[in-house]
N, CA, C and O atoms as a Tinker XYZ file with bonds, in Angstrom:
   200  protein
     1  N    119.424000  -12.918000  191.748000    73     2
     2  CA   120.663000  -12.411000  192.324000    64     1     3
     3  C    121.204000  -11.172000  191.610000    63     2     4     5
     4  O    121.854000  -10.356000  192.263000    81     3
     5  N    120.974000  -10.983000  190.306000    73     3     6
     6  CA   121.506000   -9.772000  189.664000    64     5     7
     7  C    120.955000   -8.496000  190.285000    63     6     8     9
     8  O    121.643000   -7.475000  190.293000    81     7
     9  N    119.726000   -8.531000  190.807000    73     7    10
    10  CA   119.153000   -7.349000  191.456000    64     9    11
    11  C    119.924000   -6.966000  192.699000    63    10    12    13
    12  O    120.145000   -5.783000  192.958000    81    11
    13  N    120.337000   -7.966000  193.473000    73    11    14
    14  CA   121.117000   -7.687000  194.690000    64    13    15
    15  C    122.470000   -7.076000  194.344000    63    14    16    17
    16  O    122.963000   -6.202000  195.057000    81    15
    17  N    123.058000   -7.529000  193.268000    73    15    18
    18  CA   124.362000   -7.014000  192.853000    64    17    19
    19  C    124.244000   -5.550000  192.421000    63    18    20    21
    20  O    125.121000   -4.742000  192.726000    81    19
    21  N    123.154000   -5.206000  191.706000    73    19    22
    22  CA   122.946000   -3.825000  191.280000    64    21    23
    23  C    122.737000   -2.914000  192.480000    63    22    24    25
    24  O    123.240000   -1.791000  192.511000    81    23
    25  N    121.999000   -3.394000  193.460000    73    23    26
    26  CA   121.784000   -2.590000  194.674000    64    25    27
    27  C    123.104000   -2.382000  195.405000    63    26    28    29
    28  O    123.360000   -1.295000  195.923000    81    27
    29  N    123.940000   -3.406000  195.453000    73    27    30
    30  CA   125.240000   -3.280000  196.109000    64    29    31
    31  C    126.106000   -2.229000  195.400000    63    30    32    33
    32  O    126.740000   -1.402000  196.055000    81    31
    33  N    126.132000   -2.262000  194.067000    73    31    34
    34  CA   126.902000   -1.256000  193.323000    64    33    35
    35  C    126.341000    0.143000  193.540000    63    34    36    37
    36  O    127.104000    1.106000  193.617000    81    35
    37  N    125.031000    0.271000  193.639000    73    35    38
    38  CA   124.401000    1.560000  193.893000    64    37    39
    39  C    124.798000    2.091000  195.264000    63    38    40    41
    40  O    125.104000    3.275000  195.402000    81    39
    41  N    124.797000    1.243000  196.266000    73    39    42
    42  CA   125.184000    1.656000  197.623000    64    41    43
    43  C    126.649000    2.057000  197.657000    63    42    44    45
    44  O    126.994000    3.070000  198.266000    81    43
    45  N    127.516000    1.287000  197.016000    73    43    46
    46  CA   128.947000    1.622000  196.987000    64    45    47
    47  C    129.170000    2.948000  196.263000    63    46    48    49
    48  O    129.965000    3.772000  196.715000    81    47
    49  N    128.477000    3.160000  195.148000    73    47    50
    50  CA   128.595000    4.424000  194.418000    64    49    51
    51  C    128.130000    5.603000  195.262000    63    50    52    53
    52  O    128.765000    6.657000  195.270000    81    51
    53  N    127.022000    5.422000  195.970000    73    51    54
    54  CA   126.515000    6.498000  196.829000    64    53    55
    55  C    127.507000    6.807000  197.949000    63    54    56    57
    56  O    127.710000    7.974000  198.284000    81    55
    57  N    128.118000    5.794000  198.525000    73    55    58
    58  CA   129.109000    6.018000  199.582000    64    57    59
    59  C    130.334000    6.760000  199.048000    63    58    60    61
    60  O    130.885000    7.618000  199.738000    81    59
    61  N    130.760000    6.441000  197.839000    73    59    62
    62  CA   131.899000    7.137000  197.237000    64    61    63
    63  C    131.562000    8.610000  197.024000    63    62    64    65
    64  O    132.397000    9.481000  197.268000    81    63
    65  N    130.345000    8.889000  196.572000    73    63    66
    66  CA   129.927000   10.280000  196.368000    64    65    67
    67  C    129.886000   11.017000  197.697000    63    66    68    69
    68  O    130.344000   12.156000  197.782000    81    67
    69  N    129.344000   10.388000  198.737000    73    67    70
    70  CA   129.249000   11.023000  200.056000    64    69    71
    71  C    130.642000   11.322000  200.602000    63    70    72    73
    72  O    130.872000   12.408000  201.135000    81    71
    73  N    131.568000   10.382000  200.478000    73    71    74
    74  CA   132.935000   10.613000  200.963000    64    73    75
    75  C    133.593000   11.741000  200.178000    63    74    76    77
    76  O    134.315000   12.551000  200.758000    81    75
    77  N    133.359000   11.807000  198.885000    73    75    78
    78  CA   133.923000   12.888000  198.073000    64    77    79
    79  C    133.385000   14.246000  198.484000    63    78    80    81
    80  O    134.148000   15.205000  198.598000    81    79
    81  N    132.085000   14.341000  198.706000    73    79    82
    82  CA   131.480000   15.615000  199.104000    64    81    83
    83  C    131.981000   16.039000  200.481000    63    82    84    85
    84  O    132.301000   17.210000  200.687000    81    83
    85  N    132.052000   15.109000  201.419000    73    83    86
    86  CA   132.545000   15.446000  202.755000    64    85    87
    87  C    134.014000   15.860000  202.712000    63    86    88    89
    88  O    134.411000   16.783000  203.423000    81    87
    89  N    134.813000   15.204000  201.905000    73    87    90
    90  CA   136.219000   15.582000  201.766000    64    89    91
    91  C    136.371000   16.972000  201.182000    63    90    92    93
    92  O    137.220000   17.743000  201.629000    81    91
    93  N    135.560000   17.301000  200.189000    73    91    94
    94  CA   135.620000   18.633000  199.587000    64    93    95
    95  C    135.202000   19.703000  200.596000    63    94    96    97
    96  O    135.830000   20.760000  200.671000    81    95
    97  N    134.155000   19.441000  201.367000    73    95    98
    98  CA   133.724000   20.399000  202.382000    64    97    99
    99  C    134.799000   20.597000  203.443000    63    98   100   101
   100  O    135.021000   21.722000  203.891000    81    99
   101  N    135.462000   19.535000  203.848000    73    99   102
   102  CA   136.540000   19.649000  204.831000    64   101   103
   103  C    137.696000   20.453000  204.262000    63   102   104   105
   104  O    138.289000   21.266000  204.971000    81   103
   105  N    138.026000   20.242000  202.997000    73   103   106
   106  CA   139.085000   21.003000  202.338000    64   105   107
   107  C    138.743000   22.495000  202.304000    63   106   108   109
   108  O    139.609000   23.334000  202.554000    81   107
   109  N    137.508000   22.824000  202.001000    73   107   110
   110  CA   137.096000   24.219000  201.924000    64   109   111
   111  C    137.164000   24.900000  203.290000    63   110   112   113
   112  O    137.516000   26.078000  203.365000    81   111
   113  N    136.836000   24.188000  204.370000    73   111   114
   114  CA   136.879000   24.800000  205.696000    64   113   115
   115  C    138.312000   24.970000  206.189000    63   114   116   117
   116  O    138.590000   25.901000  206.944000    81   115
   117  N    139.224000   24.096000  205.781000    73   115   118
   118  CA   140.618000   24.187000  206.218000    64   117   119
   119  C    141.429000   25.181000  205.398000    63   118   120   121
   120  O    142.476000   25.645000  205.850000    81   119
   121  N    140.960000   25.515000  204.199000    73   119   122
   122  CA   141.698000   26.391000  203.303000    64   121   123
   123  C    141.774000   27.800000  203.888000    63   122   124   125
   124  O    140.814000   28.291000  204.483000    81   123
   125  N    142.920000   28.436000  203.712000    73   123   126
   126  CA   143.103000   29.808000  204.188000    64   125   127
   127  C    142.188000   30.746000  203.408000    63   126   128   129
   128  O    142.105000   30.653000  202.183000    81   127
   129  N    141.510000   31.638000  204.098000    73   127   130
   130  CA   140.664000   32.594000  203.380000    64   129   131
   131  C    141.503000   33.598000  202.602000    63   130   132   133
   132  O    142.603000   33.964000  203.015000    81   131
   133  N    140.966000   34.033000  201.477000    73   131   134
   134  CA   141.655000   35.022000  200.665000    64   133   135
   135  C    141.240000   36.413000  201.117000    63   134   136   137
   136  O    140.145000   36.605000  201.645000    81   135
   137  N    142.124000   37.380000  200.906000    73   135   138
   138  CA   141.798000   38.763000  201.245000    64   137   139
   139  C    142.835000   39.348000  202.176000    63   138   140   141
   140  O    144.011000   38.990000  202.125000    81   139
   141  N    142.389000   40.241000  203.018000    73   139   142
   142  CA   143.269000   40.978000  203.916000    64   141   143
   143  C    143.222000   40.343000  205.295000    63   142   144   145
   144  O    142.147000   40.041000  205.812000    81   143
   145  N    144.392000   40.140000  205.888000    73   143   146
   146  CA   144.476000   39.575000  207.225000    64   145   147
   147  C    145.164000   40.577000  208.132000    63   146   148   149
   148  O    146.252000   41.059000  207.817000    81   147
   149  N    144.535000   40.895000  209.260000    73   147   150
   150  CA   145.079000   41.858000  210.225000    64   149   151
   151  C    145.318000   41.118000  211.534000    63   150   152   153
   152  O    144.395000   40.533000  212.101000    81   151
   153  N    146.569000   41.145000  212.015000    73   151   154
   154  CA   146.935000   40.510000  213.272000    64   153   155
   155  C    147.458000   41.557000  214.240000    63   154   156   157
   156  O    148.270000   42.407000  213.874000    81   155
   157  N    146.987000   41.491000  215.477000    73   155   158
   158  CA   147.487000   42.362000  216.535000    64   157   159
   159  C    148.128000   41.448000  217.569000    63   158   160   161
   160  O    147.462000   40.598000  218.159000    81   159
   161  N    149.423000   41.629000  217.783000    73   159   162
   162  CA   150.139000   40.782000  218.721000    64   161   163
   163  C    151.129000   41.577000  219.527000    63   162   164   165
   164  O    151.101000   42.808000  219.513000    81   163
   165  N    152.006000   40.890000  220.232000    73   163   166
   166  CA   152.992000   41.571000  221.073000    64   165   167
   167  C    153.978000   42.419000  220.265000    63   166   168   169
   168  O    154.568000   43.359000  220.798000    81   167
   169  N    154.157000   42.093000  218.992000    73   167   170
   170  CA   155.077000   42.860000  218.151000    64   169   171
   171  C    154.374000   44.014000  217.438000    63   170   172   173
   172  O    154.993000   44.707000  216.631000    81   171
   173  N    153.115000   44.222000  217.721000    73   171   174
   174  CA   152.383000   45.324000  217.110000    64   173   175
   175  C    151.375000   44.825000  216.081000    63   174   176   177
   176  O    150.942000   43.673000  216.102000    81   175
   177  N    151.024000   45.726000  215.192000    73   175   178
   178  CA   150.015000   45.456000  214.164000    64   177   179
   179  C    150.674000   44.926000  212.906000    63   178   180   181
   180  O    151.650000   45.501000  212.424000    81   179
   181  N    150.141000   43.822000  212.364000    73   179   182
   182  CA   150.660000   43.253000  211.135000    64   181   183
   183  C    149.507000   43.089000  210.147000    63   182   184   185
   184  O    148.495000   42.470000  210.474000    81   183
   185  N    149.654000   43.632000  208.959000    73   183   186
   186  CA   148.638000   43.537000  207.911000    64   185   187
   187  C    149.230000   42.775000  206.738000    63   186   188   189
   188  O    150.280000   43.146000  206.212000    81   187
   189  N    148.548000   41.699000  206.328000    73   187   190
   190  CA   149.015000   40.882000  205.209000    64   189   191
   191  C    147.919000   40.791000  204.162000    63   190   192   193
   192  O    146.738000   40.660000  204.482000    81   191
   193  N    148.334000   40.863000  202.912000    73   191   194
   194  CA   147.407000   40.676000  201.806000    64   193   195
   195  C    147.548000   39.247000  201.321000    63   194   196   197
   196  O    148.625000   38.855000  200.873000    81   195
   197  N    146.500000   38.468000  201.399000    73   195   198
   198  CA   146.553000   37.046000  201.013000    64   197   199
   199  C    146.082000   36.866000  199.603000    63   198   200
   200  O    146.054000   35.743000  199.099000    81   199
């Protein structure tokens, strides 16, 4: 039975790592990009430095 318990801990650890990596990737895609942002709208041209 100790072998089954070690495999269970290994699977749980791997799942925690996978959730962490996916969360970090989601955070990176949602984060505002740095640099220059140019918007053209009804009020004209707007340039912002981020």
